[in-house]
C-alpha positions, -999 to 999 in steps of 0.1 A, spaced: 129 184 590 115 219 586 138 237 561 118 269 563 128 274 600 165 265 595 187 287 617 212 309 600 241 299 623 252 265 637 251 257 674 282 260 695 291 223 690 298 231 653 316 264 657 350 250 661 347 233 627 336 266 612 364 286 628 391 260 618 378 261 582 379 299 581 415 299 593 423 273 567 409 294 538 429 324 548 462 309 560 466 279 538 445 284 507 453 321 508 418 331 495 409 368 495 390 379 526 358 385 508 359 350 492 368 333 525 339 352 542 314 340 516 326 304 519 325 305 556 289 319 555 279 291 532 293 265 555 276 281 585 243 276 567 253 240 559 263 232 594 230 248 607 212 222 587 234 193 599 228 204 635 192 192 632 204 157 625 224 148 656 260 148 670 283 170 650 314 147 651 294 116 641 275 134 614 306 150 598 326 117 599 299 97 582 284 124 560 262 109 533 249 121 499 215 127 515 228 156 537 243 174 507 211 168 486 190 181 515 212 212 515 207 217 478 169 213 483 170 239 510 189 263 486 165 257 458 135 263 481 150 297 489 148 306 452 186 309 447 199 309 411 218 280 397 250 300 399 245 308 436 236 271 444 267 260 425 289 284 445 275 271 478 280 235 467 316 244 458 320 257 494 307 224 508 331 204 486 360 226 498 349 221 534 347 183 530 382 183 515 394 202 545 378 177 569 394 148 550 428 166 552 422 169 590 413 132 592 377 139 602 359 127 571 363 103 542 387 114 515 363 128 489 330 130 508 297 123 490 297 129 453 269 152 443 267 170 409 258 206 412 233 226 391 243 233 356 256 268 353 259 286 320 292 305 319 283 339 304 313 357 290 310 392 275 313 394 237 349 402 229 357 434 210 373 431 176 408 444 171 394 473 152 371 482 181 399 479 206 419 503 184 390 528 185 387 525 222 424 531 229 423 562 207 393 577 225 410 594 255 421 630 248 458 629 255 463 666 259 455 663 297 471 643 325 437 625 330 435 616 293 470 602 294 462 583 325 430 568 309 449 557 278 476 540 300 449 522 320 430 510 289 463 499 273 472 478 304 437 462 307 439 450 271 476 443 267 480 424 299 446 410 307 444 425 341 413 423 364 401 458 373 408 450 410 444 442 400 447 474 380 436 498 408 459 480 433 490 483 412 518 501 431 542 524 412 570 499 419 551 471 401 559 485 367 593 480 352 595 499 319 630 487 312 623 450 316 588 451 301 568 434 328 547 440 359 543 423 393 506 417 398 489 406 430 458 386 420 431 367 438 442 351 471 472 375 472 490 354 447 517 372 428 524 367 391 547 383 365 528 398 335 545 410 303 537 445 292 536 453 254 558 480 240 527 502 233 513 498 268 547 504 284 550 536 263 516 547 274 525 541 311 557 560 307 538 590 293 515 588 323 543 586 348 558 618 334 526 636 342 516 617 374 531 644 397 503 667 386 478 643 403 499 630 433 491 655 461 494 629 489 525 609 479 503 579 472 520 545 465 494 534 439 503 537 403 470 552 390 455 582 408 422 601 405 418 638 399 423 648 436 452 624 442 433 595 458 438 560 444 415 550 416 385 529 426 370 500 407 338 521 402 359 549 387 375 526 362 341 512 351 329 547 346 359 558 325 356 527 303 319 535 297 328 571 289 354 562 263 333 534 249 305 559 243 330 582 226 343 554 204 308 542 194 311 508 212 283 489 230 272 502 263 277 468 278 315 471 274 332 468 307 368 464 320 362 427 320 354 429 283 390 440 277 403 411 297 381 387 278 392 403 245 429 399 255 423 362 261 402 356 230 427 374 207 456 354 221 439 321 216 428 330 181 465 338 173 475 304 185 486 310 222 490 280 244 462 274 269 487 269 298 505 301 290 471 319 290 462 304 323 494 319 338 488 353 322 452 355 335 461 343 370 437 314 370 443 289 397 425 261 378 430 254 340 393 246 338 386 283 343 408 292 313 393 264 292 360 284 289 378 306 264 384 276 241 346 276 234 350 311 220 378 299 197 357 269 186 328 292 178 350 314 156 364 283 138 328 271 132 320 305 117 351 303 95 341 269 82 305 279 76 317 310 57 346 297 37 343 259 33 331 250 -2 307 223 11 291 245 37 
């Protein structure tokens, strides 16, 4: 089989499987459109490879480990990183589970271990560094008050930057101390808001009419009244990090990571942290336990009399 000339799309005989899988991702698994599109593209590439091996129904029903290994070989030949190959293999596994659910393949499909992927998490900020960052915005202007409120929420509630910019005004309940957040896959979760963060948001809401020229539903607005973009949040985090003397690599995700790390170090339950972060799978949250273990090792090395 010539992997170099593999077509990018499957032939018509396979399209019905691709279309059904795409609908499944959006309607049943409720994945975000971008994620569903990426998974569908991965499976289109996989099915294009299978098309060279014979009848689609027969191939899919009796899919062997060889086909999946061949696909991984194809991906490696393209020079894809381990992370990209792992994502595409995850898409294949999801597709096989879908076929099994529809009664068109064996229950689990062929077991193939993906490439090892090193989970790179940003170094968390210390509590002292967080305090400096939160104090950086100049709060004598509406924009400064807005920036302080956004930074407070990113750290106090562990929001993703995409969740922050999509927050509607009605999501925030100052009296009850929580927010309704729409996360990945349009899944809603309730996120507590600390007293300091709630106070910062209330100060911003008092000044928000100065920015709202278009009656926007979003909570956070840019200078001319448009909703804040992800890029704008990244830029303001960089700006205030520079003013606070923090590393240039600090990003909105650093604040989310610091939120999770500080909670675990204080003894928070992993399941509770999973709910707060909006992780669908506990294994995604477990990566933070490695950070806690590293800190414990540092403490032992520093303070144990036999170290």
